[in-house]
PyMOL Python script that loads the backbone (N, CA, C, O; Angstrom):
from pymol import cmd

cmd.read_pdbstr("""\
ATOM      1  N   MET A   1      86.779 -51.735   0.662  1.00  0.00           N
ATOM      2  CA  MET A   1      87.308 -53.384   0.766  1.00  0.00           C
ATOM      3  C   MET A   1      86.192 -53.784  -0.292  1.00  0.00           C
ATOM      4  O   MET A   1      84.973 -53.613  -0.305  1.00  0.00           O
ATOM      5  N   LYS A   2      87.007 -54.335  -1.102  1.00  0.00           N
ATOM      6  CA  LYS A   2      86.502 -55.104  -2.016  1.00  0.00           C
ATOM      7  C   LYS A   2      85.979 -56.323  -1.568  1.00  0.00           C
ATOM      8  O   LYS A   2      86.505 -57.018  -0.699  1.00  0.00           O
ATOM      9  N   LYS A   3      84.649 -56.654  -2.333  1.00  0.00           N
ATOM     10  CA  LYS A   3      84.099 -58.197  -1.756  1.00  0.00           C
ATOM     11  C   LYS A   3      84.532 -59.195  -2.351  1.00  0.00           C
ATOM     12  O   LYS A   3      83.981 -59.321  -3.445  1.00  0.00           O
ATOM     13  N   ARG A   4      85.435 -60.139  -2.085  1.00  0.00           N
ATOM     14  CA  ARG A   4      85.298 -60.955  -2.477  1.00  0.00           C
ATOM     15  C   ARG A   4      84.465 -62.105  -3.494  1.00  0.00           C
ATOM     16  O   ARG A   4      83.583 -62.661  -2.841  1.00  0.00           O
ATOM     17  N   LYS A   5      84.533 -62.560  -4.844  1.00  0.00           N
ATOM     18  CA  LYS A   5      83.049 -62.808  -5.680  1.00  0.00           C
ATOM     19  C   LYS A   5      82.876 -63.991  -5.555  1.00  0.00           C
ATOM     20  O   LYS A   5      83.788 -64.670  -6.026  1.00  0.00           O
ATOM     21  N   LEU A   6      81.587 -64.842  -4.843  1.00  0.00           N
ATOM     22  CA  LEU A   6      81.163 -65.402  -4.500  1.00  0.00           C
ATOM     23  C   LEU A   6      80.890 -67.090  -5.416  1.00  0.00           C
ATOM     24  O   LEU A   6      79.768 -67.558  -5.610  1.00  0.00           O
ATOM     25  N   SER A   7      81.985 -67.651  -5.787  1.00  0.00           N
ATOM     26  CA  SER A   7      81.603 -68.872  -6.420  1.00  0.00           C
ATOM     27  C   SER A   7      80.178 -69.580  -7.109  1.00  0.00           C
ATOM     28  O   SER A   7      79.602 -69.850  -6.055  1.00  0.00           O
ATOM     29  N   LEU A   8      79.624 -69.860  -7.752  1.00  0.00           N
ATOM     30  CA  LEU A   8      78.620 -70.069  -8.185  1.00  0.00           C
ATOM     31  C   LEU A   8      77.505 -71.305  -6.788  1.00  0.00           C
ATOM     32  O   LEU A   8      76.364 -71.176  -6.344  1.00  0.00           O
ATOM     33  N   ARG A   9      78.305 -72.089  -6.610  1.00  0.00           N
ATOM     34  CA  ARG A   9      78.173 -73.390  -5.041  1.00  0.00           C
ATOM     35  C   ARG A   9      78.162 -72.099  -4.172  1.00  0.00           C
ATOM     36  O   ARG A   9      77.107 -71.965  -3.552  1.00  0.00           O
ATOM     37  N   GLU A  10      78.748 -71.475  -4.049  1.00  0.00           N
ATOM     38  CA  GLU A  10      79.112 -70.783  -3.011  1.00  0.00           C
ATOM     39  C   GLU A  10      77.912 -70.390  -3.052  1.00  0.00           C
ATOM     40  O   GLU A  10      77.437 -70.396  -1.916  1.00  0.00           O
ATOM     41  N   LEU A  11      77.163 -70.036  -3.860  1.00  0.00           N
ATOM     42  CA  LEU A  11      76.426 -68.742  -4.715  1.00  0.00           C
ATOM     43  C   LEU A  11      75.018 -70.133  -3.607  1.00  0.00           C
ATOM     44  O   LEU A  11      74.454 -70.080  -2.514  1.00  0.00           O
ATOM     45  N   THR A  12      75.050 -70.842  -4.420  1.00  0.00           N
ATOM     46  CA  THR A  12      73.709 -71.724  -4.570  1.00  0.00           C
ATOM     47  C   THR A  12      73.406 -72.649  -2.971  1.00  0.00           C
ATOM     48  O   THR A  12      72.290 -72.858  -2.495  1.00  0.00           O
ATOM     49  N   ASN A  13      74.479 -73.005  -2.487  1.00  0.00           N
ATOM     50  CA  ASN A  13      74.445 -73.395  -1.411  1.00  0.00           C
ATOM     51  C   ASN A  13      74.566 -72.263  -0.475  1.00  0.00           C
ATOM     52  O   ASN A  13      74.937 -72.717   0.608  1.00  0.00           O
ATOM     53  N   GLU A  14      74.401 -70.883  -0.420  1.00  0.00           N
ATOM     54  CA  GLU A  14      74.033 -70.171   0.441  1.00  0.00           C
ATOM     55  C   GLU A  14      72.568 -70.431   0.679  1.00  0.00           C
ATOM     56  O   GLU A  14      71.993 -70.831   1.690  1.00  0.00           O
ATOM     57  N   MET A  15      71.966 -69.995  -0.892  1.00  0.00           N
ATOM     58  CA  MET A  15      70.279 -69.345  -1.678  1.00  0.00           C
ATOM     59  C   MET A  15      69.473 -71.104  -0.915  1.00  0.00           C
ATOM     60  O   MET A  15      68.265 -71.248  -0.724  1.00  0.00           O
ATOM     61  N   LYS A  16      70.563 -72.203  -0.618  1.00  0.00           N
ATOM     62  CA  LYS A  16      69.755 -73.092   0.106  1.00  0.00           C
ATOM     63  C   LYS A  16      69.540 -73.300   1.241  1.00  0.00           C
ATOM     64  O   LYS A  16      68.656 -74.008   1.722  1.00  0.00           O
ATOM     65  N   GLN A  17      70.473 -72.592   1.851  1.00  0.00           N
ATOM     66  CA  GLN A  17      70.023 -72.475   3.566  1.00  0.00           C
ATOM     67  C   GLN A  17      69.340 -71.447   4.188  1.00  0.00           C
ATOM     68  O   GLN A  17      69.007 -71.347   5.369  1.00  0.00           O
ATOM     69  N   GLU A  18      69.061 -70.220   2.668  1.00  0.00           N
ATOM     70  CA  GLU A  18      67.855 -68.999   2.847  1.00  0.00           C
ATOM     71  C   GLU A  18      66.508 -70.234   3.205  1.00  0.00           C
ATOM     72  O   GLU A  18      65.893 -70.473   4.245  1.00  0.00           O
ATOM     73  N   ILE A  19      66.420 -70.906   1.630  1.00  0.00           N
ATOM     74  CA  ILE A  19      65.404 -71.672   1.683  1.00  0.00           C
ATOM     75  C   ILE A  19      64.878 -72.470   2.319  1.00  0.00           C
ATOM     76  O   ILE A  19      63.656 -72.592   2.398  1.00  0.00           O
ATOM     77  N   LEU A  20      66.045 -73.437   3.117  1.00  0.00           N
ATOM     78  CA  LEU A  20      65.579 -74.448   3.773  1.00  0.00           C
ATOM     79  C   LEU A  20      65.196 -73.765   5.678  1.00  0.00           C
ATOM     80  O   LEU A  20      64.510 -74.380   6.494  1.00  0.00           O
ATOM     81  N   LYS A  21      66.027 -72.109   5.977  1.00  0.00           N
ATOM     82  CA  LYS A  21      65.103 -71.227   7.246  1.00  0.00           C
ATOM     83  C   LYS A  21      63.699 -70.627   6.918  1.00  0.00           C
ATOM     84  O   LYS A  21      62.828 -70.338   7.738  1.00  0.00           O
ATOM     85  N   ASP A  22      63.644 -70.492   5.528  1.00  0.00           N
ATOM     86  CA  ASP A  22      61.986 -69.716   5.023  1.00  0.00           C
ATOM     87  C   ASP A  22      61.545 -71.633   5.482  1.00  0.00           C
ATOM     88  O   ASP A  22      61.164 -72.385   6.380  1.00  0.00           O
ATOM     89  N   THR A  23      61.782 -71.583   4.689  1.00  0.00           N
ATOM     90  CA  THR A  23      60.533 -73.580   4.459  1.00  0.00           C
ATOM     91  C   THR A  23      60.539 -73.859   6.116  1.00  0.00           C
ATOM     92  O   THR A  23      59.468 -74.189   6.625  1.00  0.00           O
ATOM     93  N   ALA A  24      61.307 -73.778   6.663  1.00  0.00           N
ATOM     94  CA  ALA A  24      60.903 -74.280   8.041  1.00  0.00           C
ATOM     95  C   ALA A  24      60.398 -73.086   9.278  1.00  0.00           C
ATOM     96  O   ALA A  24      60.338 -73.355  10.478  1.00  0.00           O
ATOM     97  N   ALA A  25      60.175 -72.190   8.878  1.00  0.00           N
ATOM     98  CA  ALA A  25      59.819 -71.212   9.588  1.00  0.00           C
ATOM     99  C   ALA A  25      58.209 -71.444   8.904  1.00  0.00           C
ATOM    100  O   ALA A  25      57.187 -71.606   9.571  1.00  0.00           O
ATOM    101  N   LEU A  26      58.283 -71.417   7.695  1.00  0.00           N
ATOM    102  CA  LEU A  26      56.536 -71.781   6.704  1.00  0.00           C
ATOM    103  C   LEU A  26      56.186 -72.723   7.473  1.00  0.00           C
ATOM    104  O   LEU A  26      55.218 -72.334   8.128  1.00  0.00           O
ATOM    105  N   ALA A  27      56.532 -73.983   7.792  1.00  0.00           N
ATOM    106  CA  ALA A  27      55.549 -74.821   8.686  1.00  0.00           C
ATOM    107  C   ALA A  27      55.453 -74.739   9.956  1.00  0.00           C
ATOM    108  O   ALA A  27      54.753 -75.587  10.508  1.00  0.00           O
ATOM    109  N   ARG A  28      56.264 -73.485  10.955  1.00  0.00           N
ATOM    110  CA  ARG A  28      55.871 -74.280  12.133  1.00  0.00           C
ATOM    111  C   ARG A  28      54.453 -73.377  11.632  1.00  0.00           C
ATOM    112  O   ARG A  28      53.320 -73.847  11.732  1.00  0.00           O
ATOM    113  N   ILE A  29      54.785 -71.837  11.012  1.00  0.00           N
ATOM    114  CA  ILE A  29      53.461 -71.409  10.446  1.00  0.00           C
ATOM    115  C   ILE A  29      52.249 -71.827  10.681  1.00  0.00           C
ATOM    116  O   ILE A  29      51.302 -71.403  11.344  1.00  0.00           O
ATOM    117  N   GLU A  30      52.564 -73.275   9.624  1.00  0.00           N
ATOM    118  CA  GLU A  30      51.212 -73.501   9.062  1.00  0.00           C
ATOM    119  C   GLU A  30      50.668 -74.395  10.395  1.00  0.00           C
ATOM    120  O   GLU A  30      49.505 -74.633  10.721  1.00  0.00           O
ATOM    121  N   LYS A  31      51.443 -74.644  10.794  1.00  0.00           N
ATOM    122  CA  LYS A  31      51.316 -75.588  12.024  1.00  0.00           C
ATOM    123  C   LYS A  31      49.994 -75.072  12.851  1.00  0.00           C
ATOM    124  O   LYS A  31      48.887 -75.503  13.172  1.00  0.00           O
ATOM    125  N   LYS A  32      50.736 -73.961  12.988  1.00  0.00           N
ATOM    126  CA  LYS A  32      50.074 -72.733  14.407  1.00  0.00           C
ATOM    127  C   LYS A  32      48.863 -72.359  13.946  1.00  0.00           C
ATOM    128  O   LYS A  32      48.037 -72.159  14.837  1.00  0.00           O
ATOM    129  N   ILE A  33      48.343 -72.135  12.378  1.00  0.00           N
ATOM    130  CA  ILE A  33      47.218 -72.189  11.755  1.00  0.00           C
ATOM    131  C   ILE A  33      46.220 -73.203  11.482  1.00  0.00           C
ATOM    132  O   ILE A  33      45.002 -73.037  11.409  1.00  0.00           O
ATOM    133  N   GLU A  34      46.922 -74.341  11.332  1.00  0.00           N
ATOM    134  CA  GLU A  34      46.390 -75.767  10.981  1.00  0.00           C
ATOM    135  C   GLU A  34      45.797 -75.546  12.718  1.00  0.00           C
ATOM    136  O   GLU A  34      44.677 -75.066  12.890  1.00  0.00           O
ATOM    137  N   ASP A  35      46.763 -75.990  14.046  1.00  0.00           N
ATOM    138  CA  ASP A  35      46.369 -76.284  14.912  1.00  0.00           C
ATOM    139  C   ASP A  35      45.072 -74.907  15.709  1.00  0.00           C
ATOM    140  O   ASP A  35      44.441 -75.043  16.757  1.00  0.00           O
ATOM    141  N   ARG A  36      45.046 -73.509  14.598  1.00  0.00           N
ATOM    142  CA  ARG A  36      44.132 -72.483  15.830  1.00  0.00           C
ATOM    143  C   ARG A  36      42.251 -73.230  14.872  1.00  0.00           C
ATOM    144  O   ARG A  36      41.052 -73.026  15.063  1.00  0.00           O
ATOM    145  N   TYR A  37      43.299 -74.313  13.639  1.00  0.00           N
ATOM    146  CA  TYR A  37      41.818 -73.834  13.037  1.00  0.00           C
ATOM    147  C   TYR A  37      41.121 -75.112  13.470  1.00  0.00           C
ATOM    148  O   TYR A  37      39.906 -74.948  13.576  1.00  0.00           O
ATOM    149  N   ALA A  38      41.579 -76.442  13.774  1.00  0.00           N
ATOM    150  CA  ALA A  38      41.343 -77.231  14.093  1.00  0.00           C
ATOM    151  C   ALA A  38      40.315 -77.290  14.999  1.00  0.00           C
ATOM    152  O   ALA A  38      39.791 -78.365  15.293  1.00  0.00           O
ATOM    153  N   LYS A  39      39.951 -76.167  15.503  1.00  0.00           N
ATOM    154  CA  LYS A  39      38.963 -76.273  16.739  1.00  0.00           C
ATOM    155  C   LYS A  39      37.638 -76.318  16.159  1.00  0.00           C
ATOM    156  O   LYS A  39      36.716 -77.033  16.552  1.00  0.00           O
ATOM    157  N   GLN A  40      37.606 -75.285  14.943  1.00  0.00           N
ATOM    158  CA  GLN A  40      36.480 -74.993  14.430  1.00  0.00           C
ATOM    159  C   GLN A  40      36.195 -75.748  12.740  1.00  0.00           C
ATOM    160  O   GLN A  40      37.033 -76.383  12.099  1.00  0.00           O
ATOM    161  N   PRO A  41      35.001 -75.486  12.393  1.00  0.00           N
ATOM    162  CA  PRO A  41      35.062 -76.229  11.355  1.00  0.00           C
ATOM    163  C   PRO A  41      35.492 -75.675  10.018  1.00  0.00           C
ATOM    164  O   PRO A  41      35.676 -74.482   9.776  1.00  0.00           O
ATOM    165  N   ARG A  42      35.634 -76.703   9.165  1.00  0.00           N
ATOM    166  CA  ARG A  42      36.302 -76.151   7.946  1.00  0.00           C
ATOM    167  C   ARG A  42      36.100 -75.248   7.176  1.00  0.00           C
ATOM    168  O   ARG A  42      37.116 -74.834   6.618  1.00  0.00           O
ATOM    169  N   LYS A  43      35.039 -74.698   6.879  1.00  0.00           N
ATOM    170  CA  LYS A  43      34.870 -73.222   6.007  1.00  0.00           C
ATOM    171  C   LYS A  43      35.896 -72.455   5.938  1.00  0.00           C
ATOM    172  O   LYS A  43      35.629 -71.465   5.257  1.00  0.00           O
ATOM    173  N   ILE A  44      36.725 -72.456   6.245  1.00  0.00           N
ATOM    174  CA  ILE A  44      37.967 -71.307   6.371  1.00  0.00           C
ATOM    175  C   ILE A  44      38.737 -71.905   5.076  1.00  0.00           C
ATOM    176  O   ILE A  44      39.498 -71.167   4.450  1.00  0.00           O
ATOM    177  N   ALA A  45      38.500 -73.470   4.618  1.00  0.00           N
ATOM    178  CA  ALA A  45      39.228 -74.113   3.464  1.00  0.00           C
ATOM    179  C   ALA A  45      38.375 -73.230   2.200  1.00  0.00           C
ATOM    180  O   ALA A  45      38.908 -72.630   1.266  1.00  0.00           O
ATOM    181  N   ALA A  46      37.242 -73.324   2.418  1.00  0.00           N
ATOM    182  CA  ALA A  46      35.919 -72.730   1.588  1.00  0.00           C
ATOM    183  C   ALA A  46      36.428 -71.453   0.978  1.00  0.00           C
ATOM    184  O   ALA A  46      35.594 -70.965   0.215  1.00  0.00           O
ATOM    185  N   GLN A  47      37.052 -71.068   1.035  1.00  0.00           N
ATOM    186  CA  GLN A  47      36.817 -70.030   0.321  1.00  0.00           C
ATOM    187  C   GLN A  47      37.147 -69.730  -0.865  1.00  0.00           C
ATOM    188  O   GLN A  47      36.799 -68.653  -1.349  1.00  0.00           O
TER     189      GLN A  47
END
""", "prot")
cmd.dss("prot")
cmd.show_as("cartoon", "prot")
cmd.util.cbc("prot")
cmd.orient("prot")
């Protein structure tokens, strides 16, 4: 089965969707890390 060639616009839209998903996931991870280290002094940031 031959795969239909995607237009540049379709490719760009797909990439944007993936980036948005990744960004959302990263934001959640950052929030978890911040919550965890908020209870400790800020020595971690100084590395």
